[in-house]
Each structure stands twice: as structure tokens, then as C-alpha cells.
C-alpha positions as CSV (number, residue, x, y, z in Angstrom):
1,M,-26.7,-4.2,17.8
2,E,-26.0,-1.0,16.0
3,A,-23.0,-2.4,14.2
4,L,-25.3,-5.2,12.9
5,S,-28.1,-3.0,11.9
6,G,-25.9,-0.6,10.1
7,N,-27.1,2.3,12.3
8,R,-24.0,4.1,13.5
9,S,-23.9,6.1,16.7
10,S,-23.9,9.8,16.2
11,S,-20.6,10.7,14.6
12,R,-18.4,13.7,15.4
13,K,-17.6,15.8,12.3
14,V,-14.0,15.4,11.5
15,K,-12.4,18.3,9.7
16,T,-9.3,16.4,8.5
17,P,-9.6,16.0,4.7
18,A,-9.1,12.7,3.0
19,L,-6.9,12.1,0.0
20,P,-9.0,11.6,-3.2
21,P,-8.8,8.1,-4.6
22,A,-7.1,9.5,-7.7
23,V,-4.2,10.6,-5.5
24,W,-4.3,7.8,-2.9
25,W,-3.9,4.8,-5.2
26,P,-0.9,5.9,-7.4
27,L,0.8,7.3,-4.4
28,L,0.5,4.1,-2.4
29,R,1.6,2.0,-5.4
30,A,4.7,4.2,-5.9
31,C,5.6,3.8,-2.2
32,W,5.3,0.0,-2.4
33,R,7.3,-0.1,-5.6
34,Y,10.1,1.7,-3.8
35,I,9.9,-0.6,-0.7
36,D,9.5,-3.9,-2.5
37,V,11.5,-3.4,-5.8
38,F,13.8,-0.3,-5.6
39,A,15.0,-0.6,-2.0
40,P,17.7,-3.3,-2.6
41,D,19.2,-1.3,-5.4
42,I,19.2,2.0,-3.4
43,L,20.8,0.4,-0.4
44,K,23.4,-1.3,-2.6
45,A,24.3,2.0,-4.3
46,R,24.7,3.7,-0.9
47,S,26.9,0.9,0.3
48,R,29.1,1.3,-2.7
49,W,29.4,5.0,-2.2
50,E,30.3,4.5,1.5
51,E,32.9,1.9,0.5
52,L,34.4,4.4,-2.0
53,N,34.6,7.1,0.7
54,K,36.2,4.8,3.2
55,P,39.7,6.0,3.9
56,G,42.3,3.7,2.4
57,T,46.1,3.7,2.2
58,A,47.5,6.8,0.5
59,S,50.3,6.4,-2.0
60,G,52.7,8.0,0.4
61,P,52.8,10.6,3.2
62,G,53.7,14.1,2.2
63,R,53.5,13.6,-1.5
64,S,52.1,16.4,-3.6
65,Y,48.7,16.1,-5.4
66,K,50.5,16.6,-8.6
67,D,52.9,13.6,-8.0
68,L,49.9,11.5,-7.0
69,L,48.0,12.4,-10.1
70,K,50.9,11.8,-12.4
71,D,51.5,8.3,-11.0
72,W,47.8,7.5,-11.3
73,L,47.6,8.6,-14.9
74,Q,50.5,6.4,-15.8
75,D,48.4,3.3,-15.1
76,P,46.4,2.7,-18.3
77,A,43.9,0.6,-16.3
78,N,42.7,3.7,-14.4
79,T,39.6,5.4,-15.9
80,I,38.4,8.9,-15.4
81,P,34.9,9.1,-13.8
82,L,32.5,11.3,-15.7
83,H,29.2,12.9,-14.8
84,S,26.2,11.7,-16.8
85,S,24.8,15.2,-17.4
86,R,26.1,18.7,-17.7
87,H,24.0,19.6,-14.7
88,H,26.8,18.4,-12.4
89,A,29.7,19.5,-14.6
90,D,32.4,21.8,-13.5
91,K,31.0,25.3,-14.3
92,S,34.4,26.9,-13.9
93,R,35.7,24.8,-16.8
94,P,32.8,24.0,-19.2
95,S,33.3,21.3,-21.8
96,A,31.6,21.4,-25.2
97,D,32.2,17.7,-25.9
98,G,30.4,16.2,-22.9
99,F,33.7,15.3,-21.0
100,H,32.4,16.3,-17.6
101,V,34.8,14.9,-14.9
102,H,33.4,13.9,-11.5
103,W,36.2,15.6,-9.7
104,G,35.2,14.4,-6.2
105,V,35.2,10.7,-7.2
106,L,38.5,11.1,-9.1
107,S,40.1,12.7,-6.1
108,L,39.0,9.7,-3.9
109,S,40.3,7.3,-6.5
110,I,43.7,9.0,-6.7
111,S,44.1,9.6,-2.9
112,G,43.0,6.1,-1.9
113,G,39.9,7.5,-0.2
114,Q,41.8,10.1,1.8
115,T,40.2,13.2,0.2
116,R,37.5,14.4,-2.1
117,L,39.1,17.9,-2.3
118,M,42.2,17.4,-4.5
119,F,40.7,19.5,-7.3
120,N,39.1,22.1,-5.0
121,G,40.5,25.4,-4.1
122,S,41.6,28.5,-6.1
123,K,41.9,28.4,-9.9
124,E,45.6,29.0,-9.6
125,S,46.1,25.9,-7.4
126,N,43.7,23.4,-9.1
127,L,43.8,24.5,-12.7
128,P,47.1,22.8,-13.5
129,L,45.9,19.5,-12.0
130,K,42.7,19.7,-14.0
131,N,44.6,20.4,-17.2
132,L,46.6,17.2,-16.7
133,V,43.3,15.3,-16.5
134,L,41.7,17.1,-19.4
135,A,44.6,16.6,-21.7
136,P,43.5,15.2,-25.2
137,E,45.5,12.0,-24.6
138,N,43.3,11.2,-21.6
139,R,39.9,11.5,-23.3
140,Y,39.6,7.9,-24.2
141,R,39.8,7.0,-20.5
142,G,36.5,8.7,-19.6
143,R,33.8,6.4,-18.2
144,T,30.4,7.6,-16.9
145,F,30.5,7.1,-13.1
146,D,27.6,4.8,-12.1
147,L,27.0,3.4,-8.6
148,L,24.3,1.1,-10.0
149,P,25.2,-0.4,-13.4
150,D,23.2,-3.5,-12.4
151,A,19.8,-1.8,-11.5
152,R,16.8,-4.0,-11.6
153,D,14.6,-4.2,-14.7
154,V,11.0,-3.1,-14.5
155,D,8.0,-2.9,-16.9
156,A,8.3,0.6,-18.3
157,A,5.9,2.7,-20.4
158,G,4.9,1.1,-23.7
159,G,5.4,-2.4,-22.5
160,S,9.2,-2.4,-22.7
161,R,11.4,-3.8,-19.9
162,S,14.5,-1.8,-18.9
163,P,16.4,-0.7,-15.8
164,W,14.4,1.6,-13.6
165,I,17.4,3.9,-13.2
166,T,20.6,4.6,-15.1
167,N,23.8,6.6,-14.5
168,V,23.5,6.9,-10.7
169,D,26.0,9.3,-9.3
170,S,26.2,10.3,-5.6
171,R,23.7,13.1,-5.9
172,R,21.0,10.9,-7.5
173,M,21.8,8.1,-5.1
174,W,21.1,10.4,-2.1
175,H,17.9,11.7,-3.8
176,E,16.7,8.1,-4.1
177,A,17.7,7.3,-0.5
178,V,15.5,10.2,0.8
179,A,12.7,9.1,-1.6
180,L,12.9,5.6,-0.2
181,R,12.7,6.9,3.4
182,T,9.6,9.0,2.4
183,A,8.0,6.0,0.8
184,C,8.5,3.9,3.9
185,Y,7.1,6.7,6.1
186,L,4.0,7.2,3.9
187,F,3.3,3.5,3.6
188,V,3.5,2.9,7.3
189,A,1.4,6.0,7.9
190,A,-1.3,4.8,5.5
191,L,-1.6,1.2,6.7
192,S,-1.0,1.7,10.4
193,M,-3.0,4.9,10.8
194,L,-0.3,6.3,13.2
195,R,0.0,10.0,13.8
196,D,3.1,11.8,12.7
197,S,4.4,12.1,16.3
198,E,3.8,8.4,16.8
199,L,5.6,7.6,13.5
200,Q,8.6,9.7,14.3
201,G,8.8,8.2,17.8
202,I,9.2,4.6,16.5
203,L,12.5,3.2,17.8
204,R,14.6,0.4,16.3
205,D,13.3,-3.1,16.3
206,P,9.7,-2.0,16.7
207,V,7.8,-5.1,15.5
208,V,6.6,-7.3,18.3
209,Q,3.9,-9.9,18.8
210,H,0.7,-8.7,20.3
211,F,-2.0,-11.3,21.0
212,G,-0.4,-13.6,18.4
213,A,-0.2,-11.0,15.6
214,P,2.6,-8.6,14.5
215,A,2.3,-5.1,15.9
216,I,4.3,-1.8,16.1
217,R,5.3,-0.5,19.5
218,T,5.6,3.2,19.8
219,R,4.5,6.0,22.1
220,K,1.1,7.7,22.0
221,F,1.5,11.5,22.6
222,K,-1.9,13.0,21.8
223,H,-4.4,13.0,24.7
224,D,-1.9,11.0,26.8
225,E,0.2,13.0,29.3
226,S,2.2,9.9,30.3
227,N,3.3,9.3,26.7
228,S,2.7,5.6,27.3
229,E,4.0,2.9,25.0
230,Q,1.2,1.3,23.0
231,K,0.9,-1.3,20.2
232,W,-0.7,-1.1,16.8
233,W,-1.5,-4.2,14.7
234,I,0.1,-4.3,11.3
235,I,0.4,-6.5,8.2
236,E,3.6,-8.0,6.8
237,P,4.2,-5.3,4.1
238,V,4.3,-2.7,6.9
239,A,6.9,-4.7,8.8
240,Q,8.9,-4.8,5.5
241,A,8.7,-1.1,5.2
242,L,9.9,-0.6,8.8
243,A,12.8,-2.9,8.2
244,V,13.9,-0.9,5.1
245,A,13.5,2.4,7.0
246,Q,15.6,1.0,9.8
247,E,18.4,0.0,7.4
248,L,18.3,3.5,5.9
249,S,18.4,5.3,9.2
250,I,21.8,6.5,10.6
251,H,20.3,7.4,14.0
252,P,21.3,5.0,16.8
253,T,17.7,4.6,18.1
254,R,15.2,6.0,15.7
255,V,13.8,4.2,12.6
256,F,12.8,7.4,10.7
257,S,15.8,9.8,10.6
258,A,18.4,11.3,8.3
259,V,20.0,8.9,5.8
260,R,23.4,10.6,5.8
261,Q,25.5,12.6,8.2
262,I,24.3,16.1,7.4
263,D,23.0,17.4,10.8
264,P,24.2,16.9,14.3
265,D,21.1,15.2,15.6
266,N,20.5,12.9,12.6
267,T,16.8,13.5,12.8
268,A,16.3,15.4,9.6
269,L,12.7,14.4,8.8
270,W,10.3,17.0,7.5
271,P,7.2,15.1,6.3
272,N,5.4,17.9,4.5
273,K,8.4,19.0,2.5
274,D,9.5,15.4,1.9
275,I,6.1,14.4,0.6
276,R,6.1,17.3,-1.9
277,K,9.6,16.3,-3.1
278,F,8.6,12.7,-3.4
279,V,5.6,13.4,-5.6
280,R,7.7,15.7,-7.8
281,H,10.4,13.1,-8.1
282,I,7.9,10.3,-9.0
283,N,6.3,12.5,-11.7
284,A,9.7,13.4,-13.1
285,H,10.7,9.8,-13.5
286,H,7.5,7.8,-13.6
287,T,7.9,6.6,-17.2
288,E,11.2,4.7,-16.6
289,M,10.1,3.6,-13.2
290,G,6.9,2.0,-14.6
291,L,4.7,4.1,-12.3
292,E,1.6,6.2,-12.7
293,E,1.8,10.0,-12.5
294,I,0.5,11.3,-9.2
295,P,-1.9,14.3,-9.5
296,E,-0.9,17.5,-7.9
297,Y,-2.5,17.8,-4.4
298,R,-1.6,19.3,-1.1
299,I,-0.8,16.2,0.9
300,N,-0.2,16.2,4.7
301,P,0.6,13.2,7.0
302,H,-2.7,13.3,8.9
303,M,-4.6,12.8,5.7
304,F,-3.4,9.1,5.6
305,R,-5.0,8.3,8.9
306,R,-8.3,9.8,7.8
307,T,-8.3,8.1,4.3
308,M,-7.4,4.6,5.6
309,S,-10.2,5.0,8.2
310,I,-12.7,5.5,5.4
311,I,-11.6,2.3,3.6
312,A,-11.4,0.2,6.8
313,G,-14.7,1.5,8.1
314,Q,-16.6,0.0,5.2
315,Q,-15.5,-3.6,6.2
316,P,-17.6,-5.9,8.4
317,D,-17.1,-4.8,12.0
318,G,-14.7,-2.1,10.7
319,E,-15.8,0.5,13.2
320,I,-14.8,-1.7,16.1
321,A,-11.4,-2.4,14.5
322,L,-11.0,1.4,13.9
323,G,-11.8,2.2,17.5
324,L,-9.0,-0.1,18.6
325,T,-6.5,1.1,15.9
326,L,-7.2,4.8,16.3
327,K,-7.0,4.4,20.0
328,H,-10.5,5.9,20.3
329,A,-11.8,3.0,22.4
330,A,-13.6,4.1,25.6
331,V,-13.7,2.2,28.8
332,R,-16.9,0.3,28.1
333,A,-17.1,0.6,24.3
334,L,-15.1,-0.4,21.3
335,S,-15.4,2.9,19.4
336,N,-16.8,6.4,19.9
337,A,-18.2,9.3,18.0
338,T,-14.8,10.4,16.7
339,T,-14.3,6.9,15.1
340,S,-17.5,7.2,13.1
341,G,-16.4,10.7,12.0
342,Y,-13.1,9.4,10.7
343,A,-14.8,6.5,8.8
344,E,-17.4,8.7,7.2
345,P,-16.6,8.6,3.4
346,T,-16.3,11.7,1.3
347,P,-18.3,11.8,-2.0
348,E,-15.2,10.7,-4.0
349,W,-14.6,7.8,-1.7
350,A,-18.3,6.8,-1.6
351,E,-18.2,6.4,-5.4
352,E,-14.8,4.6,-5.3
353,L,-15.9,2.1,-2.7
354,K,-19.1,1.5,-4.6
355,I,-17.0,0.6,-7.7
356,E,-14.6,-1.5,-5.6
357,L,-17.6,-3.4,-4.1
358,A,-19.1,-4.0,-7.5
359,D,-15.7,-5.4,-8.7
360,A,-15.4,-7.7,-5.7
361,T,-19.0,-8.9,-6.2
362,A,-18.3,-9.6,-9.9
363,V,-15.2,-11.7,-9.0
364,R,-17.3,-13.8,-6.6
365,L,-20.1,-14.2,-9.2
366,A,-17.5,-15.3,-11.8
367,R,-16.2,-17.9,-9.5
368,L,-19.6,-19.3,-8.9
369,M,-20.5,-19.3,-12.6
370,H,-17.4,-21.2,-13.4
371,A,-18.3,-23.8,-10.8
372,R,-21.8,-24.1,-12.1
373,T,-20.7,-24.5,-15.7
374,S,-18.5,-27.4,-14.4
375,G,-21.7,-29.2,-13.3
376,N,-21.7,-28.3,-9.6
377,T,-24.6,-27.2,-7.5
378,I,-23.4,-23.9,-6.2
379,A,-26.2,-22.5,-4.0
380,V,-29.2,-23.2,-1.8
381,G,-31.8,-21.0,-0.3
382,P,-35.2,-19.6,-1.5
383,G,-33.5,-17.4,-4.1
384,A,-31.1,-20.1,-5.5
385,K,-33.3,-21.0,-8.5
386,S,-33.5,-17.3,-9.6
387,F,-29.8,-16.8,-8.9
388,T,-28.6,-19.8,-11.0
389,A,-31.0,-18.8,-13.8
390,K,-29.3,-15.5,-14.1
391,L,-25.9,-17.1,-14.1
392,D,-27.0,-19.5,-16.9
393,K,-28.2,-16.4,-18.8
394,V,-24.8,-14.8,-18.6
395,A,-23.0,-18.1,-19.5
396,S,-25.2,-18.5,-22.6
397,A,-24.5,-14.9,-23.7
398,L,-20.8,-15.5,-23.3
399,S,-20.9,-18.7,-25.2
400,A,-22.7,-17.0,-28.1
401,T,-20.2,-14.1,-28.1
402,D,-17.2,-16.5,-28.0
403,G,-18.5,-18.2,-31.2
404,M,-18.6,-14.9,-33.1
405,E,-15.6,-14.1,-35.3
406,G,-13.2,-11.6,-33.8
407,N,-14.6,-11.8,-30.3
408,I,-12.5,-13.2,-27.4
409,V,-14.1,-13.8,-24.0
410,D,-11.9,-12.6,-21.2
411,E,-12.3,-12.1,-17.5
412,R,-13.1,-8.4,-18.0
413,M,-15.9,-9.2,-20.3
414,I,-17.3,-11.8,-17.9
415,R,-17.3,-9.4,-15.0
416,N,-18.9,-6.7,-17.0
417,L,-21.8,-8.9,-18.0
418,L,-22.2,-10.2,-14.4
419,R,-22.2,-6.7,-13.1
420,S,-24.9,-5.8,-15.5
421,E,-27.1,-8.8,-14.8
422,F,-26.6,-8.8,-11.0
423,S,-26.7,-5.0,-10.5
424,T,-28.7,-5.3,-7.2
425,V,-27.0,-8.3,-5.6
426,K,-25.1,-7.8,-2.4
427,F,-23.0,-10.4,-0.6
428,G,-23.1,-10.6,3.2
429,N,-21.8,-12.9,5.9
430,L,-24.9,-15.2,6.0
431,N,-26.1,-15.0,2.4
432,A,-26.2,-13.0,-0.8
433,C,-29.3,-10.8,-1.3
434,M,-30.7,-10.5,-4.9
435,G,-32.1,-7.1,-3.9
436,D,-35.5,-7.5,-5.5
437,L,-37.7,-5.1,-3.5
438,G,-40.9,-6.9,-4.5
439,S,-39.7,-10.2,-3.0
440,A,-37.9,-8.7,0.1
441,L,-39.4,-10.0,3.4
442,C,-37.4,-7.3,5.2
443,L,-39.7,-4.7,3.7
444,T,-42.9,-6.3,4.9
445,G,-45.1,-3.6,6.6
446,Q,-43.1,-0.7,5.2
447,A,-45.3,2.0,3.7
448,S,-44.7,2.4,0.0
449,G,-42.9,5.6,-1.0
450,T,-41.1,6.0,2.3
451,P,-37.3,6.0,2.4
452,E,-37.3,2.7,4.3
453,A,-39.2,1.0,1.4
454,L,-36.6,2.0,-1.2
455,T,-33.8,-0.4,-0.2
456,V,-33.5,-3.8,1.5
457,N,-32.7,-3.8,5.2
458,P,-30.1,-6.4,6.2
459,A,-30.9,-6.0,9.9
460,R,-34.4,-7.5,9.2
461,C,-33.1,-10.3,6.9
462,Q,-34.5,-13.8,7.2
463,P,-32.0,-15.6,5.0
464,H,-33.7,-19.1,5.2
465,L,-37.1,-17.7,4.2
466,C,-36.7,-14.7,1.9
467,R,-36.9,-15.3,-1.8
468,N,-34.0,-12.9,-2.3
469,S,-31.7,-15.1,-0.2
470,V,-28.9,-17.2,-1.8
471,I,-26.5,-19.2,0.4
472,T,-23.2,-20.7,-0.9
473,S,-20.4,-22.6,0.7
474,E,-18.6,-19.3,1.4
475,H,-21.3,-18.5,3.9
476,R,-21.1,-21.9,5.6
477,P,-18.6,-20.9,8.4
478,H,-21.0,-18.2,9.7
479,W,-23.9,-20.6,9.8
480,V,-21.8,-23.2,11.7
481,A,-20.8,-20.5,14.2
482,T,-24.4,-19.5,14.7
483,E,-25.3,-23.2,15.2
484,H,-22.6,-23.5,17.8
485,D,-23.9,-20.4,19.7
486,L,-27.5,-21.8,19.7
487,R,-26.4,-25.2,21.0
488,K,-24.5,-23.5,23.7
489,A,-27.6,-21.3,24.6
490,L,-29.8,-24.4,24.7
491,K,-27.7,-25.9,27.4
492,D,-28.8,-23.2,29.8
493,K,-31.5,-24.8,31.9
494,R,-32.8,-21.4,33.1
495,I,-34.4,-20.4,29.8
496,S,-38.2,-20.6,29.5
497,D,-40.0,-23.3,27.6
498,R,-41.2,-20.7,25.1
499,N,-37.7,-19.4,24.4
500,R,-36.4,-22.9,24.2
501,A,-38.9,-23.9,21.6
502,S,-38.1,-20.8,19.6
503,L,-34.3,-21.5,19.8
504,E,-34.9,-25.1,18.8
505,Q,-36.9,-24.1,15.8
506,E,-34.2,-21.7,14.7
507,L,-31.5,-24.4,15.3
508,G,-33.5,-26.7,13.0
509,D,-33.7,-24.1,10.3
510,I,-29.9,-23.5,10.5
511,R,-29.1,-27.2,10.4
512,Q,-31.3,-27.5,7.3
513,V,-29.3,-24.7,5.6
514,I,-26.0,-26.2,6.5
515,S,-27.1,-29.6,5.2
516,G,-28.2,-28.0,1.9
517,V,-24.8,-26.2,1.6
518,D,-23.0,-29.4,2.3
519,R,-24.7,-31.1,-0.7
520,T,-23.4,-28.4,-3.1
521,G,-20.3,-29.0,-5.1
522,D,-18.7,-25.7,-4.5
523,E,-16.8,-26.4,-1.3
């Protein structure tokens, strides 16, 4: 009953810090933009680079680089690949006119993919070759090398629409591939609440069905000497992130690994360093990518588990779900003291969740107001008359405002007015409470001035009797479920006559509520 009453079991203080909302939201949005929008482009650019590096048929065995180059230059269709910036230019031979040749790509083009090193080596050996390329008559052949000339358009700063990236050479492509891997890692960490060891232990094809819902299978290492394989439920976007990470990975078994052949084990994943690089990368390019800047903050992987626990813990039955997801479940319980500690909000998140709840309440109120202005009966219950009167008041104010010159009523204005008028209303599973302390039956018998008398108590709510109670069609499924439970209980012949009479009275009240809801037009 503690979950219903709102009284949590004693929580264990968790030292893990949470990410502030100002960091969490832009970071998560950037990760999803990479996974859902940028990933196809990045994978396409990598594929093009790999195709370019694939060994082809050389122009002839034993031929000198000079002969190969001369033959290549004789074909006017061949263009000279250029770097997009002086940052990558050949420092041994600077150019004042911006003609910065991409020597590695040019070498691959000339050699048919056999070598990138045609123009490497000592000055004495490669300078004559470079002079041939840099001759004045070849300047018209220069073209900026771009692995992704067809990058996807996004809404950039200022409302313009343009490609999210331009002039992608191999170095930028690899930077983006690592950024995409980091985005996948962070997104999965945030929404699955897996530990770093569990994330890095995810093997290929990790998504399975678990009790009819998608889940990740991986191994639990902490507090588990057997390192047993366990399953964590996920949502579809997490499965999408895992699919992208798997396509990026070059490791034969691991999902999160290196994205190119740079180390013998192909497991080059350093989350702390990668996260810092990802944030710096986003902040350097956020304008053209159409993303928000991410505030500077010391971010570590374990913070995602803690932060998501705070958000999930505020949902109905959230502590039970957290106990299962965090693997804190005890033998005869669904959560323990550590779970409560993880879900305990920080001051920043307490304020953020309060705002989020107010926004969600305003959306529900707006939907009910639109239904009422269309002529529907939207609510029943002792507080329905007061509730609809307040909605009518807001509707009248909006109508008067809309008629004034220069004023346009939009959804934001509607929600702001509703938030102001219904500042104390709270929606629950069985009803909405108007929050008027003077009318609250749940406060009967509470001494005035005590902490208990300063706020309504949902655990003592009598939704079919209290003048604060408003019941809409959204609440109907919970009433029907309660009716089903009571009918089932009444079939038990062992209950006493007194208890049976009480249950029958309660069943009658519930059926009356359901009947009233069924007569409303908001179904």
C-alpha cells in the first residue's frame, strides 16, 4: 500500500549525481538527431570511403609513379581532389590561392586503389610528382573532395533549411562516425539505464522478445559473480540506436566498438573521453546541425542511469518498474531502498518535473475545454460543476481576447490561461482533484496548521463523494477495472455478511460513476 499512499520505504542515499535538465534535454535531443537523421548520411559516407580504398586494378605492374601520374593527367575528365580547408593542406608546400590537394585521395585515384602513399616520402622523391599536379595548367581541374555532396537538409538557425554538413573529407567522416557511435551509446544508456559494463558487454543482435515486449539481452556484472545474462525492456528508439551502433561496429561480436581498423582488438571505446568530444563537437557545429548548444558539464556514463531513474520514478508505479529495470528487485519485493534513492529528485529536477506536470495537465485541460465548447458533457462527479465553470471562464476570456485587434489565440495562450485558472488541479488514475483544501474530504479530522492539513492526501481520496473530485472518460478504464475486482471478490462465499454489504455498496457507487461517464460525450 505504500506505493498507493505515496509513502516510500526508507531510501538509501545515492551519491551518484544526476545531470541537470539544462544538460540532459539538449544532449538527448542531439543524440536522437544523430541516430534518426544523420546516421544514414554518415554510414553512406563511410561506405563511399571504403569503396574508394578498395584495391582495384593498377594501370600496369612495375610502372613508375611518374608514368602513372602523367597518364592520369592526360585524361581531361580526371579532376584533382582538394581539401575544403587549409587545416588539412600540405604544410610542406603551402598554397596562397587555396589550391590544397588531397594527396591521399589523389594517390588512390591514380593507382586504382593500390596505394595512398604515392606522394609521401622525402622531398626529393615526391616534390617532382607534386609539381606536376600543381602546374598552372592543372588548376582548373581542382574540385573539393566531398564524400557526402547529397547530405540531408535540416532546419538550421534562423529558420533556414540547408544541409547539416558540407565538404566531408575522410577526417570529418571519421569524426562523425565516432560521434554517431557516442550518440548511440548515450541514448541507450539513458533510456535503458544500463551500467557501462553492461552496455559494453552487449553482443550483436541483442534485441529479443521478453514477455511479449522488446528487450536487450546482456550480462550483469555488478553484484553478480556468475555474470549471468539478463534482459532489460526497451522502447523502439533504443532498438533503432542499437541497430545503428551494430552497423557502425567493426568488431565481430560486440555492438559498441571501434568504427575503423585502428587497434588490434577493435574495442576502442572510452566513454568519458568520447562524451567530452561529442559535446565539444555538437557545440562547434550546432548552428548548421539545427541543434541546441549543450552547457559545459562534467558528464559520466553512470549519471544517465541516475537521471532517468528520477524521471521514471515520478510515474505511476514507477518505483516498481525501476526496481525491475535497475535489477534492485529483492526475492519478495519489487524494489528496495536503493531504488528509492535513485529515484529521489534533485532540486533542479523537482522544479523541472513540476513544470512538465503542469504542461501535461494544461494539455489535458485544453482537450477537455475543446470538447465542452463543442457541446459535449465532459465530466461527472461532485466537482464537475465547479470544474466546467472554470473551463467556461477560460473559454470566455479566450473568445474576448480573440476579438481584440492584433491578438491571435494559439495553443500556448490557451495553456497559459488554463495553468493559471487550474493552478491546484491534479490528474490521477481515478479522477482529477481540484485541490481546494476547504472542500477536501481527505483532510477531515486533520488539525489546522499541521503539515498534513496543507495539501490534499490522495491516499484518503473518496472520488465519488469529495467536492473536489472530477471524473472524465479518461478515468473510465480504472473504474471498470475496480468494478471487475469487486465482482470477483463478491463471488467468494467465505466473506462475512458485513464485508459483503460494504463491497456491494462500493460496487453500486462505482457502477453509478461508470454510468455517468458513459453519458458524457467525451469518449
